[in-house]
C-alpha positions in Angstrom: 0.0 0.0 0.0 1.3 3.5 -0.9 1.6 5.8 2.1 -0.5 8.9 1.8 1.4 12.0 1.1 1.7 14.7 3.8 1.7 17.4 1.2 -1.1 19.9 1.8 -2.2 19.9 -1.8 -3.0 16.1 -1.9 -6.7 15.5 -1.2 -7.8 12.0 0.1 -9.9 11.6 -3.1 -6.7 11.9 -5.2 -6.0 8.3 -4.1 -9.3 7.0 -5.6 -9.2 5.6 -9.1 -12.7 6.9 -10.0 -13.8 10.3 -11.2 -14.7 12.3 -8.2 -15.6 16.0 -8.2 -17.4 18.3 -5.8 -19.9 21.0 -6.7 -21.3 23.7 -4.4 -25.0 24.7 -3.9 -24.9 26.7 -7.1 -23.6 23.8 -9.2 -20.1 25.2 -9.5 -17.1 22.9 -9.4 -14.9 23.4 -6.3 -12.8 20.3 -6.6 -11.8 17.6 -9.1 -9.5 14.7 -8.1 -6.4 13.7 -10.0 -8.1 10.8 -11.7 -10.8 13.0 -13.1 -8.3 15.7 -14.3 -6.3 13.0 -16.1 -9.4 11.5 -17.6 -10.6 14.8 -18.9 -7.1 16.0 -19.8 -7.7 19.3 -17.9 -6.0 21.5 -15.4 -7.8 22.7 -12.2 -7.9 26.3 -13.3 -9.7 25.3 -16.5 -12.7 23.8 -14.5 -13.0 25.2 -11.0 -15.5 28.0 -10.6 -17.5 26.8 -13.7 -20.9 25.2 -13.4 -20.8 21.5 -14.1 -22.7 22.0 -17.4 -20.1 24.5 -18.5 -17.1 22.5 -17.3 -18.4 19.1 -18.5 -20.4 19.7 -21.7 -20.2 15.9 -22.6 -22.6 15.0 -19.7 -25.9 13.8 -21.1 -29.1 15.8 -20.5 -30.4 12.9 -18.4 -27.4 13.0 -16.1 -27.6 16.9 -15.9 -31.2 16.6 -14.8 -30.4 13.9 -12.2 -27.6 16.1 -10.7 -29.8 19.2 -10.6 -32.6 17.3 -8.9 -30.2 15.7 -6.3 -28.7 19.2 -5.7 -32.0 20.7 -5.1 -33.4 18.0 -2.9 -30.1 17.1 -1.2 -30.7 13.4 -1.5 -28.3 10.6 -2.3 -28.9 9.4 -5.9 -27.4 6.6 -8.1 -27.9 6.0 -11.8 -26.2 4.5 -14.8 -25.6 6.7 -17.9 -23.8 6.3 -21.2 -20.4 8.1 -21.2 -19.7 9.5 -24.7 -16.0 10.1 -23.9 -15.6 6.5 -22.8 -17.9 5.0 -25.4 -19.4 2.9 -22.6 -21.7 2.9 -19.6 -20.7 4.4 -16.3 -22.2 4.4 -12.8 -22.7 7.8 -11.1 -23.4 8.2 -7.4 -24.3 11.6 -6.0 -23.7 12.3 -2.2 -25.2 15.4 -0.5 -22.3 17.6 0.9 -22.6 21.0 2.6 -25.5 22.1 0.4 -23.7 20.8 -2.8 -22.8 17.3 -4.0 -19.9 14.9 -4.2 -20.1 13.2 -7.6 -18.4 9.8 -8.1 -18.4 8.2 -11.6 -16.9 4.8 -12.4 -16.9 2.8 -15.6 -19.0 -0.3 -15.9 -17.0 -2.9 -17.8 -19.9 -4.7 -19.4 -20.5 -3.7 -23.0 -18.0 -0.8 -22.7 -17.0 0.6 -26.0 -19.1 -1.8 -28.0 -22.4 0.0 -28.4 -24.4 3.2 -28.4 -26.9 4.7 -25.9 -29.8 3.5 -28.0 -28.7 -0.1 -27.5 -29.4 0.0 -23.8 -32.5 0.1 -21.7 -32.6 3.4 -19.8 -33.9 2.0 -16.6 -31.7 -1.1 -16.1 -28.6 -0.6 -18.4 -29.4 -4.0 -20.0 -29.4 -4.4 -23.8 -32.6 -3.5 -25.5 -34.5 -6.2 -27.4 -33.4 -4.8 -30.7 -29.7 -4.6 -29.8 -30.0 -8.2 -28.4 -31.3 -9.5 -31.7 -28.5 -7.8 -33.5 -26.0 -9.5 -31.1 -27.5 -12.9 -32.0 -26.3 -12.5 -35.6 -22.6 -12.7 -34.5 -22.7 -14.8 -31.4 -21.0 -18.2 -31.1 -23.1 -21.2 -30.1 -23.7 -23.3 -28.0 -25.1 -20.9 -25.4 -27.1 -21.4 -22.2 -30.3 -19.3 -22.4 -32.2 -18.1 -19.3 -35.5 -16.3 -19.1 -35.8 -14.4 -15.8 -39.3 -13.2 -14.9 -39.9 -11.0 -11.9 -42.6 -12.4 -9.6 -45.6 -10.2 -8.7 -44.2 -7.0 -10.2 -47.8 -5.8 -10.5 -48.3 -6.3 -6.7 -45.0 -4.4 -6.0 -46.4 -1.5 -8.1 -49.7 -1.6 -6.3 -48.1 -1.5 -2.9 -45.1 0.8 -3.5 -46.2 2.9 -6.5 -44.5 2.8 -9.9 -41.4 4.5 -8.6 -41.0 1.7 -6.1 -41.6 -0.8 -8.9 -38.9 0.8 -11.0 -36.5 0.7 -8.1 -37.3 -3.0 -7.7 -36.6 -3.7 -11.4 -33.4 -1.8 -11.3 -32.2 -3.5 -8.1 -32.9 -7.0 -9.5 -31.3 -6.2 -12.9 -28.1 -4.9 -11.2 -27.8 -7.9 -8.9 -28.2 -10.3 -11.8 -25.7 -8.4 -14.0 -23.1 -8.4 -11.3 -23.5 -12.2 -10.9 -23.0 -13.1 -14.6 -19.7 -14.1 -16.0 -17.8 -11.7 -18.3 -19.0 -11.8 -21.8 -22.6 -12.7 -20.9 -25.4 -10.9 -22.6 -28.5 -9.7 -20.7 -31.5 -8.1 -22.4 -34.6 -6.5 -20.9 -37.1 -8.5 -23.0 -40.2 -6.8 -21.6 -41.4 -4.9 -18.6 -40.7 -7.6 -16.0 -38.8 -10.1 -18.1 -35.0 -10.5 -19.0 -33.2 -12.9 -21.3 -29.6 -14.0 -20.7 -27.1 -15.8 -22.8 -23.8 -17.3 -21.5 -21.4 -19.4 -23.6 -21.3 -23.1 -23.2 -23.8 -25.8 -22.2 -23.6 -25.6 -18.4 -27.2 -24.9 -17.3 -26.4 -25.9 -13.8 -23.7 -23.3 -13.5 -25.9 -20.5 -14.6 -28.8 -21.7 -12.4 -26.5 -21.6 -9.4 -25.4 -18.0 -10.2 -29.0 -16.9 -10.5 -30.0 -18.6 -7.3 -27.0 -16.9 -5.5 -28.0 -13.5 -6.9 -31.6 -14.0 -5.8 -30.7 -15.0 -2.2 -29.7 -11.5 -1.4 -32.7 -9.8 -3.0 -36.0 -8.8 -1.2 -39.0 -10.7 -2.4 -42.4 -9.1 -3.2 -44.0 -11.1 -0.2 -42.7 -13.5 2.4 -41.9 -17.0 1.1 -42.0 -16.0 -2.6 -38.9 -15.8 -4.6 -37.9 -12.5 -6.3 -38.0 -14.0 -9.8 -38.7 -17.2 -11.7 -36.2 -18.8 -14.2 -36.5 -21.0 -17.2 -33.4 -22.5 -18.8 -32.5 -24.2 -22.0 -29.4 -24.7 -24.2 -29.2 -23.0 -27.6 -27.3 -25.7 -29.5 -25.4 -25.3 -32.8 -27.5 -25.8 -35.9 -30.7 -24.9 -34.1 -32.8 -21.7 -34.1 -32.7 -19.3 -31.1 -36.6 -19.4 -31.1 -36.5 -23.2 -30.3 -34.3 -22.6 -27.3 -36.4 -19.7 -26.2 -39.6 -21.8 -26.4 -38.0 -24.6 -24.2 -36.8 -22.1 -21.6 -40.2 -20.4 -21.6 -41.9 -23.7 -21.1 -39.9 -24.3 -17.9 -40.5 -20.8 -16.8 -44.3 -21.0 -17.2 -44.3 -24.3 -15.3 -42.6 -22.7 -12.4 -44.9 -19.7 -12.5 -48.0 -21.9 -12.5 -46.7 -23.6 -9.3 -46.2 -20.2 -7.7 -49.7 -19.1 -8.7 -51.1 -22.0 -6.7 -49.2 -21.1 -3.6 -49.4 -17.3 -3.9 -52.7 -16.1 -5.3 -51.6 -12.5 -5.4 -53.3 -9.4 -3.9 -56.8 -10.3 -4.9 -57.5 -10.6 -1.2 -55.5 -7.8 0.3 -56.4 -8.7 3.9 -55.0 -12.2 3.5 -51.8 -10.7 2.0 -51.2 -8.2 4.8 -51.5 -10.7 7.6 -48.0 -11.5 6.2 -48.1 -15.3 6.8 -49.8 -18.0 8.7 -47.0 -17.6 11.3 -49.0 -14.8 13.0 -51.8 -17.3 13.6 -49.6 -19.7 15.6 -47.6 -17.0 17.5 -48.7 -16.8 21.1 -46.4 -14.3 22.7 -47.8 -10.8 22.1 -44.3 -9.3 21.8 -43.4 -11.8 19.1 -46.6 -11.0 17.2 -45.9 -7.2 17.3 -42.2 -7.6 16.3 -43.0 -10.1 13.4 -45.7 -7.7 12.1 -43.3 -4.7 12.1 -40.5 -6.6 10.4 -42.8 -7.8 7.6 -44.6 -4.5 7.2 -41.3 -2.7 6.8 -40.2 -5.3 4.2 -43.4 -5.4 2.2 -44.0 -1.7 1.9 -40.4 -0.7 1.4 -40.1 1.8 4.2 -36.9 2.3 6.3 -38.2 2.7 9.9 -41.3 1.4 11.6 -42.2 1.3 15.3 -45.1 0.8 17.7 -45.3 4.0 19.8 -47.4 3.5 22.9 -49.2 6.5 24.4 -49.6 7.6 28.0 -51.6 10.9 28.0 -49.2 13.6 26.6 -46.2 11.3 26.6 -45.3 8.0 24.8 -42.5 5.6 24.2 -41.4 3.1 21.5 -42.2 -0.5 22.6 -41.1 -2.2 19.4 -39.2 -1.1 16.3 -37.7 -2.4 13.0 -35.1 -0.8 10.7 -33.9 -1.5 7.2 -30.1 -2.0 7.0 -28.4 1.4 6.9 -31.4 3.3 8.2 -30.6 5.8 11.1 -31.5 4.4 14.6 -34.7 5.2 16.4 -34.7 6.3 20.0 -34.3 3.4 22.4 -37.4 1.4 23.5 -38.9 2.6 26.7 -37.6 6.2 26.5 -40.4 8.6 27.4 -41.0 11.4 24.8 -43.6 14.1 24.3 -46.4 13.3 21.8 -46.0 15.7 18.9 -46.4 16.0 15.1 -48.0 13.3 13.1 -48.4 11.0 16.1 -50.4 13.7 17.9 -52.4 14.3 14.8 -53.3 10.6 14.4 -54.1 10.4 18.2 -56.5 13.3 18.1 -58.1 12.7 14.7 -58.3 8.9 15.5 -57.5 8.3 11.8 -54.5 7.4 9.7 -52.4 10.4 8.6 -49.8 10.3 6.0 -47.6 12.4 3.7 -45.4 11.7 0.7 -43.5 15.0 1.3 -42.9 15.2 5.0 -40.5 18.2 4.9 -43.2 20.4 3.5 -45.8 19.6 6.3 -46.6 22.1 9.0 -46.4 19.3 11.6 -42.9 18.4 10.6 -40.1 18.0 13.1 -36.9 19.7 12.1 -35.0 17.0 13.8 -36.7 14.3 11.7 -36.2 16.4 8.5 -32.4 16.6 9.4 -32.4 12.8 9.8 -33.6 12.5 6.2 -37.3 11.6 6.7 -39.2 12.1 3.5 -42.5 10.2 3.8 -44.5 9.1 6.8 -47.6 7.0 7.6 -49.0 7.0 11.2 -52.0 4.9 12.1 -53.8 4.8 15.5 -54.2 1.6 17.5 -57.3 1.3 19.7 -58.2 -0.5 22.8 -61.7 -0.2 24.3 -62.4 2.8 22.1 -59.2 4.7 23.2 -56.1 5.3 21.1 -53.4 3.5 23.1 -50.6 3.5 20.5 -49.7 4.4 17.0 -48.0 2.4 14.2 -45.4 4.7 12.5 -43.6 4.1 9.2 -40.9 6.4 7.8 -39.1 6.5 4.5 -35.6 8.0 4.7 -33.6 9.9 2.0 -36.3 9.3 -0.7 -39.9 10.2 -1.4 -42.2 7.2 -1.1 -45.4 7.2 -3.1 -48.2 6.4 -0.6 -51.3 4.9 -2.2 -54.6 3.5 -0.8 -53.3 -0.1 -0.8 -50.4 0.9 1.5 -52.9 2.7 3.9 -55.1 -0.4 3.9 -52.2 -2.6 4.6 -51.0 -0.5 7.5 -54.6 -0.2 9.0 -55.1 -3.9 8.8 -51.8 -4.4 10.6 -52.9 -1.9 13.3 -56.0 -4.1 13.9 -53.7 -7.1 14.4 -51.5 -5.1 16.8 -54.6 -3.9 18.7 -55.3 -7.5 19.7 -51.6 -8.2 20.4 -51.3 -5.1 22.7 -54.5 -6.0 24.5 -53.1 -9.5 25.0 -49.8 -8.0 26.2 -51.7 -5.8 28.7 -53.6 -8.8 30.0 -50.5 -10.9 30.3 -48.8 -7.9 32.0 -51.6 -7.7 34.6 -51.3 -11.4 35.4 -47.5 -11.1 35.5 -47.8 -8.1 37.9 -50.1 -10.1 40.2 -47.8 -13.1 40.1 -44.8 -10.8 40.9 -46.6 -9.1 43.7 -47.2 -12.5 45.2 -43.5 -13.4 44.8 -42.4 -10.1 46.3 -44.8 -10.6 49.3 -43.2 -14.0 49.9 -39.8 -12.5 49.6 -40.7 -9.8 52.2 -42.1 -12.5 54.5 -38.8 -14.3 54.3 -36.9 -11.1 54.9 -39.0 -10.4 58.1 -38.1 -13.9 59.4 -34.4 -13.5 58.6 -32.1 -10.9 60.1 -32.2 -9.0 56.8 -32.6 -5.2 56.8 -36.1 -4.1 55.8 -36.3 -3.5 52.0 -33.4 -5.7 51.0 -35.5 -7.9 48.6 -37.0 -5.0 46.7 -33.8 -3.1 46.6 -31.7 -6.0 45.2 -34.5 -6.8 42.7 -34.6 -3.2 41.5 -30.8 -3.0 41.3 -30.5 -6.3 39.5 -33.1 -5.2 36.9 -31.2 -2.0 36.2 -27.9 -3.8 35.9 -29.5 -6.4 33.6 -30.9 -3.7 31.4 -27.5 -2.1 31.2 -26.0 -5.5 30.1 -28.6 -5.7 27.3 -31.0 -8.3 28.7 -34.3 -8.7 26.9 -37.6 -7.8 28.6 -38.3 -11.5 29.2 -34.8 -12.1 30.8 -35.3 -9.0 33.0 -38.6 -10.3 34.2 -37.0 -13.7 35.0 -34.1 -11.9 36.8 -36.5 -9.8 38.9 -38.6 -12.8 39.9 -35.5 -14.8 40.8 -34.5 -11.9 43.0 -37.8 -12.0 44.8 -37.4 -15.7 45.6 -33.7 -15.9 46.0 -33.8 -16.9 49.7 -36.9 -19.1 49.4 -34.9 -22.0 50.8 -34.5 -20.3 54.1 -38.0 -21.5 55.0 -36.3 -24.8 55.8 -33.4 -23.3 57.9 -34.1 -23.4 61.7 -34.4 -20.1 63.6 -31.5 -21.1 65.8 -29.3 -21.0 62.7 -31.0 -18.4 60.6 -31.2 -15.8 63.4 -27.9 -16.6 65.2 -26.1 -13.3 65.8 -22.6 -14.7 66.0 -20.4 -16.8 63.7 -21.9 -20.1 62.5 -20.3 -23.4 63.4 -19.2 -25.7 60.4 -22.3 -27.8 61.0 -24.5 -24.8 61.1 -22.9 -23.3 57.9 -23.6 -26.6 56.1 -27.3 -26.2 57.1 -27.3 -22.6 55.9 -25.7 -23.5 52.6 -28.5 -25.9 51.9 -31.0 -23.0 51.5 -30.1 -22.6 47.9 -30.8 -26.2 46.9 -33.9 -26.3 49.2 -35.1 -23.1 47.7 -34.6 -24.5 44.2 -36.6 -27.7 45.1 -39.5 -25.7 46.5 -39.6 -23.2 43.6 -39.4 -26.1 41.1 -42.8 -27.2 42.3 -44.4 -23.8 41.5 -46.0 -24.1 38.0 -44.5 -22.1 35.1 -41.4 -20.7 36.8 -38.7 -20.6 34.1 -35.3 -22.2 34.3 -33.8 -18.7 34.4 -35.7 -17.9 37.6 -34.7 -21.2 39.2 -31.1 -20.6 38.3 -31.0 -17.3 40.3 -32.3 -19.1 43.3 -29.9 -22.0 43.0 -26.7 -20.3 41.8 -26.5 -16.8 43.4 -23.9 -18.0 45.9 -21.6 -19.5 43.2 -18.3 -17.7 42.8 -16.5 -16.7 39.6 -13.3 -18.6 40.7 -15.2 -21.8 41.4 -15.1 -21.7 45.2 -18.8 -21.0 45.8 -21.8 -23.4 46.4 -23.7 -25.5 45.9 -22.0 -26.9 42.8 -18.7 -25.1 42.6 -19.5 -23.6 39.2 -16.9 -21.2 37.8 -16.8 -18.5 35.2 -19.6 -18.4 32.5 -20.8 -21.8 33.7 -22.6 -19.8 36.3 -25.9 -18.6 34.8 -25.8 -14.9 33.9 -28.8 -14.0 36.0 -27.2 -15.5 39.1 -23.9 -13.6 38.3 -25.8 -10.3 38.1 -27.8 -10.8 41.2 -24.8 -11.9 43.3 -23.2 -8.5 42.9 -26.4 -6.7 43.9 -27.0 -9.0 46.8 -23.6 -8.6 48.3 -23.5 -4.8 47.7 -26.8 -4.3 49.5 -25.8 -6.5 52.4 -22.6 -4.5 52.8 -24.3 -1.1 52.9 -27.0 -2.3 55.4 -26.9 -2.7 59.2 -27.0 -6.2 60.4 -27.0 -7.6 63.9 -23.5 -8.7 63.4 -22.1 -5.6 61.6 -22.6 -1.9 61.0 -23.4 -0.6 57.5 -20.5 0.1 55.2 -20.3 3.3 53.2 -21.1 3.3 49.5 -17.4 3.9 48.7 -16.1 1.1 50.9 -18.7 -1.3 49.6 -17.9 -0.4 46.0 -14.2 -1.0 46.7 -14.9 -4.4 48.1 -16.9 -5.3 45.0 -14.0 -4.2 42.9 -11.6 -6.3 45.0 -13.7 -9.3 44.5 -13.9 -8.9 40.7 -12.5 -12.0 39.1 -12.7 -13.8 42.4 -16.2 -13.8 43.6 -17.8 -11.8 40.8 -17.9 -11.7 37.0 -15.5 -8.9 36.0 -17.7 -7.8 33.1 -20.7 -7.6 35.4 -18.7 -5.6 38.0 -17.6 -3.2 35.3 -21.2 -2.4 34.2 -22.3 -2.3 37.9 -19.8 0.4 38.5 -21.1 2.4 35.5 -24.7 2.0 36.7 -23.8 3.0 40.3 -21.9 6.0 38.9 -24.9 7.1 36.9 -27.1 6.7 40.0 -24.8 8.9 42.0 -24.8 11.5 39.3 -28.6 11.5 39.1 -28.9 11.9 42.9 -26.3 14.7 42.9 -28.3 16.7 40.3 
């Protein structure tokens, strides 16, 4: 690798072997890299300060319009265009930059220098049907012929609009072109159909290439492939039409099978339930997340979330993002209800806009993030708006049509039932946890524990688990395990449990049995998860393997038990007991640090210190 020069006149783009130039908000060139200057045979003073139309008169009108549009809208844009200077096709990518654009152009090797702009399809860059027939006159046979037909393009157009359909066609064509071997021909035969020729007779090889290209592409609906393929060999001495008919026969056979399994959008309600998986899902959180993931995919938006409402505040309970989309606020974070969410809440109807930046209810923060189009639908429970379903398109304008609105509203109905189920499950869970906490408090009263130890350690363990990235279900298990962690002390005699002095070896053996006795008792309670039981059984294990009851070490100790152990010991240290005075927070924290790697998991201790530091800061403020 060549070391970058330290000279002040060397720009990082000068090391890139693509044409790169920068234009300001008025379209004037402010920079051109060395590769561009060499390609154009120009010096900087001949270009800088001129508009790109003046400096680069060879740019096609189509490219000029694309640059002007991207400059005006400040949106990332990518397209292919025919380069007259190169006598071949080039890819151009436009990046918004300080009100102007960074323009990157690189040559596409396929068909370079062999044809004219009229030979290529403007949308996909593939050969036109006429140019393809011309190429057949000089091509060597045998050739493997493939007909590629996009599945459900009409449904894609219905759901995403024709701009979304064009983007889908362009994406598929690019993926297939990149997968083909050098020298292959690809023609856009019709609106949703392509024809490919590769030399030789290896149908299997071409089939594998097309399957591999398809594996990375989004499908028009779950379970359906992006395209169907028919293959045949065009043999020497035979007509192209014969091979085409054989390939088309295989294609139609495949399409007929798909039609049986995927009847299309005739019944939109069946389609937007996404799949029969929702019918068998029982966990309300799984239902909501599955619905969001699929809605994002089907309607080609970038962000979607379920925003739950509590009077004039709300929070995101579930979210889904397309790769590369900017993050949403973390789940659970309370935020004021404003903009389109407030509008949907008060109007009790779906609100949407294709051009979000022009709306009066826009958020300047959302506009700065690149939000272009939005749909917000209310979710009801017992006649009240309890949440909204929010979809956002980033960095591009999304055509919003009635089919999209219908799909989102039908999804909101499904989420209404899921949220109601979640509320009911939460109420049962709260009742169950209240019973567990009551039992924990009763055990605490019998023991010599300081009042409030159970609730404090459970709350502290939940905060620590959240900081460690535990899921909501794992946090619930950790909390319940904390409530019941000393359940086994029911079987410890008062003479041992309440003894103020040091225990004898025999008494210590009896005391240690409380973890296994507690595990045995809890194991008889219906529906307690293994994670809850593991906190009860293993919270006295030690990282170095010297704990009890099993002498587990390191990550063999369940994570919930490792988390709770730190909280349990810390609270015991800072509390008065009959046999000791309370330690200060600083001394207790130092002891936790000293035991890191001995009694406690070092990673858990590190996060514990962060959490306690945040708690201290919050109290100080």
